[in-house]
N, C-alpha and C positions, 0 to 999 in steps of 0.2 A: 520344755522337753528336751533331754540331752541327745544330741545326734550320735549314732553309733559310728565307731571309727570304720573306715573302709578297708576292707582285707582284700588284697589283689588275689584273683584266682591264680592257682599254679599253672604256669606256663611249661608245657612239656616240649615245646620246639626249641631247637638248638640255635645258638648265635652262630651264623656262617661267617667264615673269613673269606673276603673278596680280594683283598691285597695285603701283602705283608712285607716289610722289610725291617731293618734294625732300628728305625725311628718311628715307625707308626704302623697302625693296622687299619684297614677299611673294613667294616663288618656289616652284616645283615641283621637288623633286629626284628625278631618276630613280633607281631601283634600281641598284646596283653603281657608284654615283659616290661617292666620299668627300665629306664636308662640309668638311673642311680638308685641307691637304697632309700626306701621310705623311713619315716620315723618309727613306726612300729616294728617289732622283731619279726612279726609275720610278713612284713613287706620288704625284707632285706635281699630277696632274690632279684637280681637285675643284671643288665648287660655288663656293667664295669666289675661287679663282684665275681661274675663267671669268668671273665676275661683275666681278671688278676690271678686267678688259680694257675694259669699257664704263663701269663705275662705279669709278674708282680709289679712292674713299674708302670703299668698302664694308668692313665689319668683320663679324665672328662674334659673335653672342649665344647661340646654342644649337646643337645638332647633332642629326643623324639618323644612326643606324648605316648603314654601307656598303650593307647588304642591304635597308633600309627606303626606300620611296619616300614622297613627300609634301611637305607644306607646311614651309617655313622662313622665318623673319623674318630680313632682312638690313638692318640700320641703315646709313645712309649717312654718319653723322656721330657724334662721340663722345657728345654730349648724348642722342641717341636710343639710342645703345647702353646708356648708363648707366641711362636711364629703363626701358627694356625688360628689361635684366638684373635690375633691381629688381623688376619685376612677376614674372618668374620666380622669383626668391628669395622673394618674399611669396606666391607660388602663386595669383596673381590672373588669370594667363593660363589660359584654358580650352582643352583640347586634347581631341580625339576621334581615335581611330584605328580604322580598319577591319582586321579580321583574319579569317582562315578558320582554325578550329581543327580538329584531328583529333578524330573521335568526335562522337557526339550529346550536347551538353550538356543536362542535365535542367532546370535552373533557368532562368527566363527573365531573371532580375536577380539579381545577387549581387556580393559583394566579396571580394577576396584582400588580406589584410593580413599580409604575411610579410616580415621584415627581410632586407636583402640585403648581402652582403659580397664583397670580392674573393676569388677562388679562386685564390691565388698559384701553386699547384702546377699549375694548368691553365689559365693565362692564354691568351686574354683572357676566359675564362668568369667568370661570377660564381656565387654559391651562397647558398642560405638559411642563415642563421646567427643563432640568437637570442642568442648571446653578443655578437658583435662587429658584427653587421649594423646598418645604418641603417634606420629605418623606411620602408616602401615600401607604398603603398595604391593599388589598382587596383579601379574599378568596372566590372562587366561587364553588358552588354545583349544578349540574343540577338536577332539580326534574322531568320534563317531557319535551318532544318535541312534537310539533304539526306541522306535515309537511304540513297539509292543510292550516294553518294559516301562515306558515313560522315563528313560534315563538317559543321560549324556555323560560320555567318557571325555575327560579333559586332562590336558598337562597344565600344571600350575607352576608359575615361576615367581616366588615371592622375592621381592627386592629387599625387603626388611624381614625381621625374624621375630615378630611379636608372638607372645603366647596365644595359642588357638586361632591365629591369624587366618589360616585357609579355611577353617571351619566357620568362623564367624563372618568373614567376607562372603562365603557362599551362601550362607544362611541369609544374609542382608540383601542379597539380589534374588531371593525367593527361590534359589536352587540349592538347598542344603545338601551336604555331602550324605550319601546313603549310608545308614547305620550309625549316624552321629546322635548319640543320646543326650548330648548336652544343648545342641542348637537346632536340631531337626524336628519336625512335627512327627507325629505317631506314624503316619503312612511311610514316611521316608525311613524311620527307624526300624519299621518292620520289615523292610526289603532285605535286610541282611544281618546276620548275627554279629558282625564285626563293622568297624569303621572301614569304608572303602577309601583309604587314603595311604599312599605308599610313597616314601621317598625313593624315586627311581633312579636319579642320575645326580652326579656331583663332580664338580671340576675345580681344583684348587692348584696352588704352586707347592711343590714338595719344599718342606722346611729347610732342608740341607742342600739339595741339588738344584732347587728352584724350577726344575722341569714340571711341566704341566701333567698332573695326575687326573685322569678322566675314568670314572667308574660308572658302570650301569648295572642295575639290578631290576629286572622286570617284575611287575607285581604278580601274585598268585590268583588275583581276581580278574 
């Protein structure tokens, strides 16, 4: 049976500008908007094509998942792109995400260190694999617990940047992210019409001035 191609629903929310200078932008990506164009013509709407309408030299240096909202850095020239890409590769970009997890997490702070590999038979899913997976490390910090909703709000600090890292790490400690239709069980998915994961904070060195740029974007949930 041939699998039908996935058509991304239209996103009516705007991309917000959080920081701007002649070398780069820092923007807010709404949930359900692609970071870069999909293969299908119907999936061409995305952050970078929208930004390029007003900033034609804009390029991509990193991405957020379709379902994830929050902060993205958009270089406006190749030197800025190369410099920021190097910072991501050297893991000197500090990132924080806000997430709401299913269940009441017991520990206030802890880390998950589990290697991640492609799950080729269940694409686009990833899987924990100690044989072929790449190292993946996420630090967790509990912000609040809601016993009535059976949910825990956390700050996630990924050291590495594997695809679906925050989703799969959370699911593998039995506290999936609320609204995650890839890794959460039905009860957690039913709690929210969207994935409750937001890129909240980022800190990096400006590619030309080398000053520290620190941007915060609180989640809407």
